[in-house]
C-alpha positions as CSV (number, residue, x, y, z in Angstrom):
1,X,-89.1,-229.1,-11.4
2,X,-92.4,-228.1,-10.2
3,X,-93.6,-227.1,-13.4
4,X,-95.2,-223.9,-13.4
5,X,-97.1,-225.1,-10.1
6,X,-98.1,-222.3,-7.8
7,X,-99.0,-222.5,-4.4
8,X,-99.3,-220.1,-1.5
9,X,-98.3,-221.1,1.9
10,X,-99.5,-218.8,4.8
11,X,-98.0,-219.7,8.3
12,X,-98.7,-217.7,11.3
13,X,-96.2,-218.6,14.1
14,X,-96.1,-217.0,17.5
15,X,-92.6,-217.7,19.0
16,X,-92.8,-216.8,23.1
17,X,-89.2,-216.3,24.1
18,X,-87.8,-213.9,27.0
19,X,-89.3,-210.9,26.9
20,X,-90.3,-210.9,23.3
21,X,-93.0,-212.2,21.1
22,X,-93.3,-212.2,17.6
23,X,-95.2,-213.7,14.4
24,X,-94.3,-214.2,10.9
25,X,-96.0,-215.0,7.6
26,X,-94.4,-216.9,4.9
27,X,-95.9,-216.4,1.6
28,X,-94.2,-218.3,-1.6
29,X,-94.7,-218.5,-5.1
30,X,-93.3,-221.6,-7.1
31,X,-90.3,-221.0,-9.0
32,X,-91.0,-221.1,-13.0
33,X,-90.3,-223.9,-15.3
34,X,-86.8,-222.6,-16.4
35,X,-86.0,-222.0,-12.8
36,X,-82.6,-224.4,-13.0
37,X,-81.3,-226.0,-10.5
38,X,-83.0,-228.3,-7.6
39,X,-82.1,-226.1,-4.4
40,X,-81.7,-228.4,-1.4
41,X,-81.3,-226.8,1.7
42,X,-79.0,-229.0,4.4
43,X,-79.9,-227.8,7.9
44,X,-77.2,-229.6,10.5
45,X,-78.8,-229.2,14.1
46,X,-77.8,-226.7,16.7
47,X,-74.5,-225.3,16.7
48,X,-72.4,-222.6,18.8
49,X,-73.3,-222.3,22.4
50,X,-75.9,-225.0,21.8
51,X,-74.1,-228.4,21.7
52,X,-77.5,-230.4,21.1
53,X,-76.9,-234.2,22.7
54,X,-73.7,-235.0,24.4
55,X,-72.8,-238.5,24.5
56,X,-71.3,-240.8,27.5
57,X,-68.0,-240.6,25.4
58,X,-68.2,-236.5,24.9
59,X,-69.4,-236.6,21.3
60,X,-71.2,-233.7,20.5
61,X,-74.1,-233.9,18.3
62,X,-73.4,-230.4,16.7
63,X,-70.2,-231.4,16.0
64,X,-71.4,-234.9,14.6
65,X,-74.3,-233.5,12.2
66,X,-72.4,-230.9,11.0
67,X,-69.8,-233.3,9.7
68,X,-72.8,-235.5,8.0
69,X,-74.0,-232.5,6.4
70,X,-70.9,-231.2,4.5
71,X,-70.1,-235.0,3.5
72,X,-73.7,-235.3,2.1
73,X,-73.2,-231.6,0.4
74,X,-70.3,-232.4,-1.2
75,X,-72.0,-235.8,-3.0
76,X,-74.8,-233.8,-3.9
77,X,-72.9,-231.1,-5.3
78,X,-71.4,-233.5,-7.8
79,X,-74.7,-234.2,-8.8
80,X,-76.0,-232.6,-12.3
81,X,-78.6,-229.9,-11.8
82,X,-78.7,-230.0,-7.7
83,X,-77.3,-226.7,-5.9
84,X,-76.7,-227.1,-2.0
85,X,-76.8,-224.8,0.5
86,X,-76.0,-224.9,4.2
87,X,-77.9,-223.3,7.1
88,X,-74.4,-223.3,8.9
89,X,-70.8,-224.6,7.6
90,X,-69.3,-223.8,11.1
91,X,-69.9,-223.8,15.0
92,X,-72.3,-221.1,14.9
93,X,-75.8,-220.8,16.1
94,X,-78.7,-220.4,13.9
95,X,-82.2,-219.8,15.4
96,X,-84.9,-222.6,14.4
97,X,-87.0,-219.9,12.7
98,X,-83.6,-218.4,10.9
99,X,-83.2,-222.0,9.2
100,X,-86.5,-222.2,7.6
101,X,-86.2,-218.4,6.7
102,X,-83.1,-219.1,4.8
103,X,-84.6,-222.1,2.8
104,X,-87.5,-220.0,1.8
105,X,-85.5,-216.8,1.0
106,X,-83.3,-219.1,-1.5
107,X,-86.1,-220.6,-3.0
108,X,-85.1,-224.2,-1.9
109,X,-86.9,-227.1,-3.5
110,X,-86.4,-228.9,-0.1
111,X,-85.2,-228.7,3.2
112,X,-83.2,-231.3,5.4
113,X,-82.5,-230.9,8.9
114,X,-80.1,-233.3,10.5
115,X,-79.6,-234.4,14.2
116,X,-78.8,-237.3,16.3
117,X,-81.2,-238.3,18.9
118,X,-81.2,-239.1,22.7
119,X,-83.0,-240.8,24.9
120,X,-83.1,-241.7,29.1
121,X,-83.4,-245.2,27.9
122,X,-79.5,-245.7,27.1
123,X,-80.3,-249.0,25.1
124,X,-82.5,-246.8,22.4
125,X,-81.0,-247.2,19.0
126,X,-82.1,-247.0,15.3
127,X,-83.0,-243.8,13.2
128,X,-86.2,-242.3,12.3
129,X,-87.1,-239.3,10.1
130,X,-89.8,-236.7,10.9
131,X,-92.0,-234.2,8.9
132,X,-94.0,-231.4,10.8
133,X,-97.6,-232.2,12.5
134,X,-99.4,-230.1,15.2
135,X,-100.0,-233.7,16.8
136,X,-97.1,-236.2,17.4
137,X,-97.6,-239.5,16.2
138,X,-96.6,-241.1,19.9
139,X,-94.9,-240.0,23.1
140,X,-91.3,-240.7,21.9
141,X,-91.9,-238.3,19.0
142,X,-93.4,-235.8,21.0
143,X,-90.5,-235.9,23.5
144,X,-88.2,-235.8,20.7
145,X,-89.5,-232.5,19.3
146,X,-89.8,-231.2,22.8
147,X,-86.0,-232.0,23.0
148,X,-85.3,-230.5,19.9
149,X,-87.4,-227.2,20.3
150,X,-85.5,-226.5,23.6
151,X,-84.9,-222.7,24.3
152,X,-88.4,-222.2,22.2
153,X,-91.5,-222.3,23.0
154,X,-94.8,-221.8,21.1
155,X,-98.4,-220.8,21.8
156,X,-101.1,-221.4,19.2
157,X,-104.0,-219.4,19.4
158,X,-106.9,-221.6,19.0
159,X,-110.8,-220.7,20.0
160,X,-113.3,-218.9,18.4
161,X,-112.0,-215.8,18.6
162,X,-108.8,-217.2,16.5
163,X,-110.5,-219.1,13.7
164,X,-108.2,-217.4,11.2
165,X,-105.1,-218.6,12.8
166,X,-106.9,-222.2,13.3
167,X,-107.5,-222.4,9.5
168,X,-104.0,-221.5,8.5
169,X,-102.5,-224.5,10.8
170,X,-105.1,-226.7,9.6
171,X,-104.3,-226.0,5.7
172,X,-100.7,-226.1,6.6
173,X,-101.1,-230.0,7.2
174,X,-102.9,-230.2,4.0
175,X,-101.2,-228.3,1.3
176,X,-99.1,-229.8,-1.2
177,X,-95.7,-229.0,0.5
178,X,-96.9,-231.2,3.4
179,X,-97.8,-234.0,1.4
180,X,-94.2,-234.3,-0.4
181,X,-92.7,-233.8,3.0
182,X,-94.2,-237.3,4.2
183,X,-92.8,-238.6,0.8
184,X,-89.4,-236.9,1.5
185,X,-89.4,-238.3,4.9
186,X,-90.3,-242.4,3.6
187,X,-87.6,-241.8,1.0
188,X,-84.9,-240.6,3.0
189,X,-85.7,-242.7,6.1
190,X,-85.8,-246.1,3.5
191,X,-82.0,-245.2,2.6
192,X,-80.4,-244.2,6.0
193,X,-82.0,-247.3,7.4
194,X,-80.7,-249.8,4.9
195,X,-77.2,-248.0,5.6
196,X,-77.3,-248.1,9.2
197,X,-78.4,-251.5,9.4
198,X,-80.1,-250.8,12.8
199,X,-83.2,-250.6,14.2
200,X,-85.7,-248.9,12.1
201,X,-87.9,-246.4,13.7
202,X,-89.8,-245.5,11.1
203,X,-91.2,-242.1,9.7
204,X,-93.1,-240.0,12.3
205,X,-94.8,-236.6,12.4
206,X,-94.2,-234.1,15.6
207,X,-94.5,-230.2,16.3
208,X,-90.7,-229.5,15.1
209,X,-90.0,-225.7,15.2
210,X,-87.6,-225.9,12.6
211,X,-89.9,-227.4,10.3
212,X,-92.5,-224.5,10.8
213,X,-92.6,-221.8,8.0
214,X,-90.7,-223.9,5.2
215,X,-92.6,-223.4,2.1
216,X,-90.9,-226.6,0.6
217,X,-90.8,-230.4,1.3
218,X,-89.0,-230.4,4.9
219,X,-88.0,-233.0,7.1
220,X,-86.2,-233.9,10.2
221,X,-84.0,-236.8,10.3
222,X,-82.4,-238.3,13.4
223,X,-79.4,-240.4,12.1
224,X,-79.3,-242.4,15.5
225,X,-78.8,-242.1,19.4
226,X,-75.4,-240.6,20.2
227,X,-77.0,-241.4,24.0
228,X,-76.4,-245.1,23.4
229,X,-72.7,-245.8,24.1
230,X,-72.5,-248.1,21.0
231,X,-74.0,-246.3,18.7
232,X,-72.3,-243.0,19.7
233,X,-69.0,-245.0,18.9
234,X,-70.3,-246.2,15.5
235,X,-71.9,-242.7,14.7
236,X,-68.1,-241.0,15.7
237,X,-66.4,-243.1,13.0
238,X,-65.6,-241.2,9.6
239,X,-66.7,-244.4,7.7
240,X,-70.0,-244.3,9.3
241,X,-70.8,-240.5,8.9
242,X,-69.4,-241.3,4.9
243,X,-72.2,-244.0,5.0
244,X,-75.1,-242.0,6.6
245,X,-74.2,-238.9,4.3
246,X,-74.3,-240.8,1.2
247,X,-77.9,-242.8,2.0
248,X,-79.2,-238.9,2.7
249,X,-78.3,-237.9,-0.8
250,X,-79.6,-241.2,-2.3
251,X,-82.8,-240.3,-0.4
252,X,-82.9,-236.7,-1.7
253,X,-82.1,-237.8,-5.3
254,X,-84.7,-240.5,-5.3
255,X,-87.3,-237.9,-4.3
256,X,-86.0,-235.4,-7.0
257,X,-86.7,-238.2,-10.0
258,X,-90.2,-238.3,-8.7
259,X,-91.2,-235.2,-7.5
260,X,-92.1,-233.4,-10.4
261,X,-94.9,-236.1,-11.2
262,X,-96.3,-235.9,-7.7
263,X,-96.6,-232.1,-7.7
264,X,-98.7,-232.0,-10.5
265,X,-100.8,-234.9,-9.1
266,X,-101.2,-232.9,-5.7
267,X,-102.0,-230.1,-7.9
268,X,-104.9,-231.7,-9.9
269,X,-106.1,-232.9,-6.3
270,X,-106.4,-229.6,-4.7
271,X,-107.8,-228.3,-7.8
272,X,-110.5,-230.6,-7.9
273,X,-111.0,-230.0,-4.1
274,X,-111.4,-226.3,-4.7
275,X,-113.7,-226.8,-7.7
C-alpha cells in the first residue's frame, strides 16, 4: 500500500510510573511494495482490572468496546487484502504503551483504538474521533485524554537543554503518519456519525498516551457516552454495536482506498520541504 515510501518515526516518551521511569524510541521502516495484506490493528480500550467508564446501568466500557472491536474485526477479515489483529481479545489488561508497540511490531498500516466516553454532565451525547497532538483541541478534549491516560503520567523534557527531544516531538506532528491520522480520523468519524445518528462532536486532537509511538496512521474513536443513561442503553444493544462496528470498518476500508495516493502526495511534499 505504501508503494516504497520510506520514513522513520522517532518518538521519545518519558512515562513516569510508580517507582520507575523509562523511555522508548520507535524506528519504523515502510513495507516493500509487495508487502501483502493491509494490516489493521484494532485496540479495544481498557481491560482486566481497568474497567474504563461505568454507565449508570452498570455497563462496563471495557466489555462494550471489546464487543464492538470483535464485530468490526469479523467484518474486516472477510475483506480481501485486509489482515486484522487485536491488542486484546478477552478481558485482559494491556499497557497503553504496549498497544502501539504491538502495532509497530506487526507493521500495521492503521491503528484504531476504540473507547466509550464519559462525562460529569450526564446529558452529554455523541461520537468523536481523535488523532494525536501535544495540544488538545479544547478543554473537553483535554479532559477526555486525561481520563483515558489515567494511571500514566508523562513528563516531556522541554527547554534549552532538551532541544533534541523537542525537535522529535515537533517532528511527530509533521510526519506522514500524523497527516494521514487526521485523514483516517475524518473518514471514521463521518461513518460512525452516520451510523449513530447522534450528536457529531467532530474530529479533535489530544495527547492520548495510547497514540504516542505509533509508526502508522493512528486514531482513537469514542463511540458514545456510556455515562448517559439513554445512550448507555443504546450502546449496550447488540444491534447498535453491530451498526457501530460496521461503520468503523467502512471508515477503515474507505481510508485504505485513498491512503496509497495520499502517502505518495505526502512523500512528495516532505521531499520538497527538505530540498
